[in-house]
N, C-alpha and C positions, 0 to 999 in steps of 0.2 A: 504494500500500500504506500503510494507516494503522498507526500505532503508539500506544501509550499516551501518549507525549509529545505527540502531535498534539492530544489532547483533555484532558490532565490539568489544564491551566490553567483550563479551564471549571469544574472541581470547586470552585474557590475564587473564581472571578470572577463566576459567576452569583449573583444576589441570593439570600440565605438558604441558599446551598449551602455544604457543607463536606466535606472528605475524612475518612474514617476507615479504619482497618485492622481487619478482623475475620478472625481466624485466618489472618493473613498476606495477605489479599486486600484490595486497594484498592476502596473503595466511595465513591460520592457520595451524600450525604443532604441532605434538607431536613427539618428537625426530626428525627424518628426514621424517616422514610420513605426507603428506599433507592430511588434512581431509576436508578443505573448501578452495575454491579459488574464487576470484571475477574477472570478466572481467575488462579490462582497463577502460571502461566507467561506471563501478559499477552497471550495470543493470542486469547482470546474475551472479548467485551464483552456482558454481559447488560444489558438496559435496559427501562425502562417502555415499554409499547406496548399499545394497546387489544386486549383479547382477541378482540373481534369481527372485527378485521382481521388477526390473527396468521396464520391459516391461509393467507390469500391472499398475505401477504408471503412466507411460507416457500415456498409452492408457486411463486410467481413468480420467486424468485431463490434456489433451494436451495443454490447454491454460496456464497452469502453468509450466509443466515439459516437458523436451525434452531430447533426447539421447545425450550423449557426442559425441565428434568427433570420427571418425572411429578409430583413433589411441588410443583413450581412452576406447573403448568398452571392452577391455580385463580387465579393472579395475572395482572395485566396485565404480562406479561413475555415477552421473546423474546431469543435469542442471535444474535450476529453474529461471524463470523470477521474479526478486524481486518485480516488480510492481504488479504482480498477487498474491503475498502472503500478508497475514496480518502479522504485526510484531510478534505476538505470534507464528504463524506457522513457520516463518523464524527462530526464536530462537529455537523452538523445533527441526527443521531439523539440526541446527548446533549442538545441544547437542546430538542428535541421531548419527550424524556423528562422533562426538568426542568419543562416547561410543564404536564405532567400532574399535578405535585405542588405547584405554587405557586398562589396565588390568581390569578384572571384579571387583576386589575388589575396585578399584578407582571409577568405575561407580556406584557400590553399595553404597559407601560412599556418593557420590553426591546425589543419590536418597534419602538417609536417611536425608541428610541436606536440601533437596529441595523437600518435598513430593508433592507439587503442580506443580512441573515442573519448567522450567526456568522462571525467572522473567520477 
């Protein structure tokens, strides 16, 4: 079972990433782009994810993943129930979402420095 604390450190450790609070909700950003956001009760993590792969992800593991709100369907976004994820999986989702919003050279540098994936 993953919790916010299992991934929160990534919000400031990943290059160009920082934390913000918007209406009481913790979000991770690169510049002005939000790539991870948590629900107020910290049980749901929304994260950047390719739209073209979203339906397959949700259909494959509906106990973990679900569609974003109707207003957010136009974005590269999906939701996950943190309790259904293990901590390593949650960290991997955060790093993959971050990769979507940083330049490729930054993502490649991270991969070289962390060949086993996120700690």
